[in-house]
N, C-alpha and C positions, 0 to 999 in steps of 0.2 A: 042165842042171846037177845031178848027183846030190845026192838028201837029204841023206847022210849024207858028203857034203865039210865042210859048214860043223860041223855037232856034233860033228867027229871031235875038235874041237880040246879037248874032255872028257877028254880021253887024258893030256893036258898038265896032271898034275894040283898043281904047286908054281908058285904064282904071287907075284910081286912088284908090290907096288900102286906107280903113280908117280903123284901127281895136282898140279894146279895150280890157281887161280884168275887165275895171269898171265901164263900163256903160259911155255912154257918151251924148249928145244933139247935133246928128247930124247936126241939123238945123243950130246950134250956130257956128261949124265949117264951113260947106259949106258956110254959110256968108261970111267966110274970102275968098272966091275964086270965085270968077266971072266969071269965064269960065265953072265954074258946076253950077249954079243958076238955069238951065231950069231944071237939075237932081231934085235941091233942092226942086223945083217949084213944081214937079210930087211927091216927098216923100210926102209933106205937102196934096197934095190936095187927096191923095192916103189913108190917115191914114198910112202910112207906116214908117213914122217917129218918129210917138208915139208906133209903133210895136218897132221899133228899139230902143229907148227912155229907155225902158221897161225892155230891156235885158243886163244883164251883160257883156256877155263875146259875141262878133260880130264884124262880119268883113263885112265892104260893097266895094263894086266893084263900084265907081264913073266913069261917064261917062261922057265927056267933051259937050259943048253945041254943037258943029259940029257935034260931032257923033250921037248924039242923037237927033237930027233937025227928023229922019224919025219919030219917034215915033208920032209928032203933028196929024197927021190923024185919030191915032188908037182913038179905045173908051176907057174912061177911067178904065175898066175892065182887057183889055187887057194890057195896060200901066200897070197898078197894078202887073199884073202876070208876064211881061216879068222885071219888076222892082225888083221883090220877087226872081227872080233869081238870080241877083246881090248882095242879102244879104245873106251871110254863117252866119251857128246859130254856129259860134267856132271861138275861137281868132287863127289868123294866121298874122302872121308877115312874112317879105320876107323871112327873115332866115329857119322858121318853112316851107312856100312853097317848097324853093330849096331842104330839107330833103325830100319830099316826094316821094316814089317810086311808082312804078307800082303795087306793092302788099299792098301800102298804103290804108286805107279806101278813098273812095270819098268824100269830103268833101259836107256837106246836107246845102241847102239852104232853107229860107223861106220859096219859093214856093211846100216846097215837105209837110210843116205842113199845108197848106189849103185841101187836101186830093183831089186836082185838077190835080196832078200831074201824069202822063202815064208811065209807062215804069221808065226811070232813069231819068224823065224829071225836076226830084226834085236836081239832083247831079251833080258837075261838074268835068269836068276832067282838071286836071292842069298835062302842063309839063313845064321845064325848058332844051330848049335845048342847053343853054349854060349859066355860069354863072352872064350872061351879061341881059339874058332875059326871063321872064315868061309868058307861056300863058294860056289861058281859054278857055276852050269850054263845051257844052254840054256833057254829059254822053252816051246821045240817042247813038243808036248806027248808025255809020255813018258819026256824024258831025266831023265838023273840028275846029282846033284851032285857031282862028282868032284873038282873042281878046287879047290884049298883055299889061301888068303890062308896066306903064311909071311912076309912084311916090308911093311915100308912105310918104306923109307928115307930118303929126302927128307921135312922136314918142309913140310907145305904150306904155304901162307900161307892166312889164314882165307877163306873162300870170300866174295866178295860180296853183298851185300844186293842183291837185286832191285829195282833202283830204282822207285819207286815209278811205277805208270802214269800217266801225266799227266791230269786229267781234261781234259775237253773244256776247251781254253782259252777264257776267257769273253771273247766276240767284244766286242771292243771296244766300249765302247760311242761309239756314232757321234760323230763329234766335233760339238760343237753349230755347226751351220753356222756361220760367221761374220755377223754382222748387218753387213747392206750400211753401208759405211761414209757417215753421214748427206753428202747433199749437201752440198758446201760453200753458204753462203748465198752469194748473188750479191751482191758488195760493191757496196754504196749506189753507184753511178752519183755521180759526185761533181759538185759543185751547180755548176753554172756561176759562175765566180767573175765576180762582180757589174760590171760593166763598169764602169771605171775613170770616175770623175766627172769631165768635162771640166775640164781648170784652168781655172780663170776667167780669162779673160782680163785680161793686167795692164790695170789702169786706167791711161788716158792721160796724161800728166802734162801735169798745168796748162799752161796757157799761160803766160808770163813776166805776162802782164799779172792773171791769176789768183793767181799766186803770192802770197804774203808779200810778197817784196821788190820789187813791181810800182815802176815809175819813180813813179808818185804817191805811195807812200808814203814814197819817196826821197826825195823831195823835202819833203815835210811833216816830217822831221826832221832835214834839212837847213835849215830856216828853225826849227826851236826849238834847232836848234845855235847859228845862227848871233845869236837871241835873248839867248843864254846870253852868249855869249862880249861883246855888245854890252853887256852888264848886269856883267859882268865888267871891263870897259875903261872903263866909265862910274865903276865901285868903284876903281877903280886910278889913275886920272886925277889927281886931287885931290891923291895922295898923292905922285905925281912931281914934279906943280907946287910941292909944298912941299919938296921938296929943293933944287930947283934953287934 
């Protein structure tokens, strides 16, 4: 590839700035601007439109039909390389471009990511000689700033703040090893139930001779009863005789 192929974009002097921090459909946006239809068509033919739409943070320097006409005689590969230099892999609105200084990092283009760039071909120089103008040029030594920004039609969303790189996650403190569950104390062996005392053997019933109602006792009572009856009779007998 000749070195002049990439810097040739510098002859395209009027640029439109399209930028987004949230991704967009570049084809739909450019369909609203007839003056940029050729640039839009080239993006689709070279599949650069898909590359642009797949990124969340992107800035496109769009060239109008009159200034891009000189590319019509170039091969598709050369056109793709030239347009790749117009695609910045970061968010740049007018304010951010005006804040760039000589010590600021050079904006990196999509062409740099192809691996085809030599030296500084994949980077851009941005200058703002006055608050009213911003110019672009190749970062290759000896290149001039001949491309001028003329408009930024889309209201860009505010660039996302870079998420703070997480500090090395504190290694979780080792969870305290669970203390071994205390071995359950062995249940006290049940004391052997006291052997039931043998039921006292029932006392043998006393023989009738030993019992209170023995024959001798009965005889004694009968004698007493007879004696009492005799006394009653003796007492009653005189009265009976008197009545007769």
